[in-house]
C-alpha positions in Angstrom: 0.2 -0.2 0.2 2.8 2.5 0.8 4.4 1.7 -2.9 1.1 2.5 -3.9 1.0 5.9 -2.4 4.4 6.7 -3.7 4.1 5.7 -6.9 0.6 7.5 -7.2 2.4 10.6 -5.5 5.0 10.2 -8.1 2.1 10.4 -10.8 0.5 13.3 -9.7 3.6 15.6 -9.5 4.2 14.6 -12.9 1.1 15.5 -14.3 1.0 18.7 -12.0 4.7 19.6 -13.7 3.0 18.8 -17.3 0.1 21.2 -16.6 2.4 23.8 -15.1 4.5 23.4 -18.0 1.7 23.9 -20.5 0.3 26.8 -18.4 3.4 29.0 -18.7 4.1 28.5 -22.5 1.0 30.6 -22.8 2.1 33.5 -21.6 5.8 33.6 -22.5 7.5 36.2 -25.3 10.9 36.6 -26.3 11.9 40.1 -27.5 14.4 42.7 -28.0 15.0 46.7 -28.6 17.6 47.5 -30.7 19.1 50.6 -31.7 20.2 52.0 -35.2 23.5 51.8 -33.7 23.9 47.9 -34.8 21.6 47.4 -37.5 22.2 47.1 -41.1 20.3 50.2 -42.2 20.7 52.4 -39.3 17.3 52.3 -38.2 16.3 51.2 -34.6 13.7 47.8 -34.6 11.7 46.4 -32.0 11.5 42.4 -32.4 8.5 39.7 -30.4 7.7 36.2 -30.7 4.2 36.1 -28.9 3.5 33.2 -26.7 -0.4 33.5 -25.9 -3.6 31.4 -25.1 -5.2 32.9 -28.1 -3.5 31.4 -31.0 -5.0 33.3 -33.6 -3.9 36.6 -34.2 -4.5 39.3 -37.3 -3.7 42.7 -38.2 -6.2 45.4 -37.5 -6.5 49.3 -38.0 -7.2 51.4 -34.8 -8.8 54.9 -34.9 -7.4 56.8 -32.1 -8.0 59.9 -29.8 -5.1 61.5 -31.4 -3.2 59.0 -33.2 -4.3 56.3 -35.4 -2.5 53.2 -34.8 -2.1 49.5 -36.6 -0.7 46.5 -35.0 -0.9 42.8 -33.9 -4.2 41.9 -32.1 -6.6 38.6 -31.0 -8.7 37.8 -33.9 -11.9 37.1 -31.3 -10.5 39.8 -28.4 -11.9 39.8 -25.3 -11.8 43.6 -25.3 -11.9 46.0 -28.9 -9.3 47.8 -26.8 -6.3 45.8 -26.6 -3.2 45.5 -28.6 -0.3 43.4 -28.3 2.2 45.6 -30.6 1.9 48.2 -32.7 3.0 51.5 -34.2 1.4 54.5 -34.8 1.1 57.9 -37.0 3.7 60.0 -34.8 6.3 56.9 -35.4 6.1 55.8 -31.7 5.9 51.8 -31.4 5.5 49.5 -28.4 5.3 45.8 -27.7 5.5 43.9 -24.1 6.6 40.7 -22.6 4.6 39.4 -19.5 6.7 39.4 -16.3 6.6 36.6 -13.4 8.6 38.4 -10.9 7.4 41.9 -10.7 4.3 41.1 -8.7 3.2 38.4 -6.1 0.6 35.7 -7.8 -3.0 36.2 -6.3 -5.0 32.9 -6.2 -2.6 31.7 -8.2 -3.1 34.6 -10.9 -0.1 36.6 -11.8 -1.3 40.4 -12.4 -0.8 41.8 -16.0 -4.4 41.6 -17.5 -4.3 45.0 -18.3 -1.2 45.0 -20.4 -2.8 45.0 -23.9 -5.1 47.3 -22.7 -2.3 50.0 -21.6 -0.4 49.6 -25.3 -3.7 50.6 -26.7 -4.1 53.5 -24.7 -0.6 54.9 -24.9 -0.4 54.2 -28.9 -3.5 56.8 -28.8 -1.3 59.5 -27.1 2.0 59.2 -27.1 4.2 60.8 -29.6 7.5 59.7 -28.0 9.4 57.9 -25.0 9.2 60.8 -22.9 5.8 61.2 -23.2 5.5 57.5 -22.1 7.5 58.2 -19.1 5.1 61.2 -18.4 2.2 59.5 -19.1 3.1 56.7 -16.7 3.9 59.5 -13.9 0.3 60.2 -13.6 -1.5 56.9 -14.9 -2.9 54.1 -12.7 -0.8 51.1 -12.8 -3.6 48.5 -11.9 -3.6 45.0 -13.6 0.0 46.5 -15.4 3.0 43.6 -14.8 5.2 43.3 -18.0 8.4 45.2 -19.7 7.1 47.2 -22.5 9.7 47.7 -25.4 9.3 51.1 -27.4 11.0 53.4 -30.1 9.9 56.3 -31.4 11.0 58.7 -34.4 13.5 60.9 -32.3 15.7 58.4 -31.3 14.4 57.1 -28.6 14.3 53.4 -27.7 14.3 51.4 -24.5 12.6 49.3 -22.3 10.2 50.3 -19.5 9.4 47.7 -16.4 5.9 48.1 -15.1 4.5 46.7 -11.9 1.4 48.0 -9.7 3.6 49.8 -7.9 6.1 51.6 -9.7 8.0 51.7 -13.3 12.1 51.8 -14.3 13.4 52.8 -17.9 16.4 51.0 -19.3 17.8 53.1 -21.9 18.8 51.5 -25.0 20.8 54.5 -26.4 22.7 54.5 -23.2 26.4 52.8 -23.1 26.1 52.1 -19.5 22.8 50.1 -19.7 23.3 48.6 -23.3 26.7 48.7 -24.6 25.9 46.7 -27.3 23.0 48.7 -28.6 20.5 46.5 -27.7 18.6 45.4 -24.9 16.7 41.9 -24.8 13.8 40.6 -22.7 11.8 37.6 -21.9 9.7 36.9 -19.2 11.6 38.3 -15.9 12.4 42.1 -15.1 16.0 43.0 -13.7 13.8 45.1 -11.0 12.1 42.0 -9.9 12.8 39.6 -7.8 16.0 37.8 -8.6 15.7 34.3 -9.7 12.2 34.2 -10.4 10.4 34.6 -13.5 10.3 32.6 -16.8 12.5 32.6 -19.5 16.3 32.9 -18.5 16.8 30.2 -21.1 15.2 31.7 -23.8 17.0 35.0 -22.6 20.5 33.4 -23.5 19.4 32.4 -26.3 18.2 36.1 -27.6 21.6 37.9 -25.8 24.0 35.7 -27.5 22.6 35.8 -31.0 22.3 39.7 -30.9 25.6 39.8 -29.3 27.4 38.4 -32.2 25.4 39.9 -34.9 25.8 43.6 -33.4 29.4 43.4 -33.7 28.5 43.3 -37.5 25.7 45.2 -37.6 23.9 42.3 -39.7 20.6 43.0 -37.6 17.7 43.4 -40.0 14.2 42.4 -39.7 14.9 39.3 -42.2 17.7 38.4 -39.7 15.3 38.5 -36.7 12.8 35.9 -38.5 15.3 33.6 -39.6 17.9 33.4 -37.0 15.7 34.2 -33.8 12.6 33.6 -34.1 13.0 30.0 -36.0 16.1 29.3 -33.8 16.0 26.0 -32.3 19.1 26.5 -29.6 18.8 25.6 -26.2 22.0 26.7 -24.8 21.4 25.1 -21.5 21.7 21.8 -23.1 24.2 22.8 -25.6 22.3 22.0 -28.9 21.1 23.7 -31.6 18.8 21.3 -33.9 19.8 23.1 -37.1 23.5 21.9 -37.0 22.4 18.5 -38.7 23.3 16.7 -36.1 19.7 16.0 -34.7 18.0 14.3 -37.7 17.1 10.6 -38.5 18.9 7.9 -38.2 20.9 9.7 -35.4 17.6 10.6 -33.4 13.7 9.7 -33.7 13.2 13.2 -35.6 10.8 14.3 -32.2 12.3 16.7 -29.2 10.2 18.7 -26.9 9.9 22.8 -27.1 10.5 23.6 -23.4 12.7 26.7 -23.7 13.1 27.0 -27.5 11.9 30.2 -28.9 9.0 29.6 -30.8 7.1 26.5 -29.3 3.3 25.6 -29.4 1.9 28.4 -27.7 3.8 30.6 -30.3 1.0 32.8 -32.1 3.2 35.1 -33.9 6.1 37.1 -34.9 7.0 40.9 -35.2 9.5 43.0 -36.4 8.5 46.6 -35.9 11.4 49.1 -38.0 11.2 52.6 -37.0 12.5 55.5 -38.9 15.7 57.9 -38.2 15.6 61.2 -36.8 14.4 63.3 -39.3 12.7 60.9 -41.6 9.2 60.7 -42.1 7.4 58.3 -39.3 4.8 57.1 -42.1 8.3 55.0 -43.1 7.9 53.0 -40.1 7.7 49.2 -41.1 5.5 46.6 -39.4 6.8 43.0 -40.4 4.9 40.4 -39.3 4.9 36.7 -39.2 1.5 35.3 -38.2 1.2 31.5 -36.5 4.1 29.4 -35.5 7.1 31.1 -37.4 8.6 28.1 -38.5 5.8 27.2 -41.2 4.7 31.0 -41.7 6.3 33.9 -43.9 7.1 37.6 -43.0 4.8 40.2 -44.9 5.2 44.2 -44.2 2.6 46.4 -43.7 2.5 50.7 -43.0 -0.2 52.5 -41.6 -0.8 54.9 -44.4 -4.4 54.4 -45.8 -4.4 51.0 -43.3 -8.1 51.3 -42.6 -8.5 50.6 -46.4 -5.8 48.9 -47.5 -4.3 45.8 -44.8 -4.3 43.0 -46.6 -7.8 41.1 -46.3 -5.4 37.9 -46.0 -4.3 39.1 -42.5 -7.2 40.5 -41.5 -10.2 38.9 -39.2 -12.8 41.3 -40.2 -16.1 41.2 -38.1 -14.0 39.1 -35.5 -13.4 36.2 -37.4 -11.8 33.4 -35.5 -9.0 33.2 -37.6 -7.4 34.7 -41.0 -7.0 33.0 -44.1 -3.4 33.0 -43.8 -3.9 31.6 -40.5 -5.7 28.6 -41.9 -2.5 27.8 -43.9 -0.3 28.0 -41.3 -2.5 26.3 -38.9 -2.6 23.1 -41.3 1.2 23.1 -41.4 1.7 23.1 -37.6 -0.2 20.5 -37.5 2.1 18.4 -39.5 4.6 19.4 -37.3 2.8 18.9 -33.5 1.4 15.9 -34.5 1.1 14.0 -31.4 -1.6 13.9 -29.4 -1.3 11.3 -27.0 -2.3 12.6 -23.0 -1.6 15.5 -21.1 1.6 17.4 -22.0 2.2 15.5 -25.5 1.4 19.2 -27.4 4.8 19.9 -26.5 6.5 17.3 -28.8 6.7 18.0 -32.5 8.4 16.5 -35.1 11.8 18.1 -36.3 12.2 16.0 -39.3 9.0 18.1 -40.8 10.5 21.0 -40.6 14.5 20.5 -41.2 16.0 17.7 -42.9 18.9 16.5 -44.8 16.7 15.9 -48.0 16.2 19.6 -48.0 12.4 19.2 -48.2 11.1 20.3 -44.9 8.4 22.8 -44.2 11.0 25.3 -43.1 13.4 24.8 -46.1 10.8 24.8 -48.6 9.5 28.3 -47.3 12.8 30.3 -46.6 13.4 31.1 -50.5 9.5 32.5 -50.6 10.5 34.7 -47.5 13.8 36.0 -49.0 11.5 36.8 -52.3 9.3 39.0 -50.2 11.9 40.7 -48.3 13.5 41.5 -52.1 10.6 42.6 -53.7 9.8 44.8 -50.6 13.0 46.1 -50.5 13.1 47.3 -54.1 9.9 49.6 -53.1 11.2 50.5 -49.7 14.0 52.0 -51.2 12.4 54.2 -53.6 10.3 55.4 -50.4 13.1 56.4 -48.5 14.6 58.3 -50.8 11.5 60.4 -51.7 10.6 60.8 -48.1 7.2 59.2 -48.0 5.1 55.8 -48.8 3.7 56.0 -52.1 -0.2 54.7 -51.5 -0.6 53.5 -55.2 2.7 51.7 -54.9 1.6 50.0 -51.4 -1.6 49.0 -53.1 0.2 47.3 -55.7 2.8 45.4 -53.5 0.2 44.2 -51.2 -1.9 42.5 -54.0 1.3 41.2 -55.5 2.8 39.8 -52.0 -0.6 38.3 -50.9 -0.7 36.8 -54.3 2.5 35.3 -54.5 1.8 34.1 -50.9 -1.4 32.5 -51.5 0.4 30.8 -54.7 3.1 29.5 -52.9 1.5 28.1 -50.1 -1.0 26.1 -52.9 2.3 25.0 -55.1 4.1 24.0 -52.2 1.8 22.3 -49.8 -1.5 22.4 -51.5 -3.2 24.9 -49.3 
């Protein structure tokens, strides 16, 4: 009887551990604020991989009280006044990562239910990082528990760690704070309790990759998606699935995604490329990879004429549950996360389906598609930077061209 009790206890602990792992993945994000000092084109950027329980994300336009804005939102939002990464007409951009060491949990729930609402509010009224600080000085901080990454059109760039009691700003332009020209964050705060929170291994992956890339100023939106959003490194285990030594027949081809940057709970990744001081804020570009990044592709968006021009492929009008593009990504993701046998099995993914020695993995097939999207976009945006503005008709043609190209590519490659 005593042996049975011990065995039952072991089983119970295992189930609780798996449940905790399943819960925590829903709120985990990996991100970075990068100054123009270390990017290839000299412009600052925000990068984020969003993990959430609301896996269906879309692009939305919002009418603001002072500034209009676009960004990533839930297809079926709990509130129409929430956004999870966005940019406004003043060139002010914001994102967040949930923090798990700034506040005490209340009945097992970590504060932070107002993070999306907060970003919605500040995109309405803030044009600069300094204005955000002024806003924080007078705002109620109830329901806030996050690291908020920000850039603006005046050169401002950094992170502000906000709890229900206080906030602190980390300036990415200050060499004493960010000696390498960037600041990485995951799901713990440097002003929070030491050794608590989530994402320490993901932070290491993020920081090490950025440190190497910053030395050669090779950081671009394309690099962020390829080398970070689709990273399969775990520095604690000392492995990188992309190094070629983890495929069949050396392994079974199956792995668990714990502490990888993109995981089963990843809803999207985004990069907002800001402007240089004195450039037109409307040139701010928001690249978005909707859905699980390894089976998705990047697409560019601008705020100009966004109310009418945001491509239908990435919208969820009338609060639809999923975008047309999201359906294609979900179908591919199911080929990767194909093991459904009991609690915790959703964390197993089939690496062989994504990347293999034969070169026909999903990620390998999509790589040239994304490269072509960036190539076509760069041809157009290079002209806009010279002109100092976004040309509405050219943007509409580019949207149509890229939307058709993405649709045709997924049909040709995967029958979707």
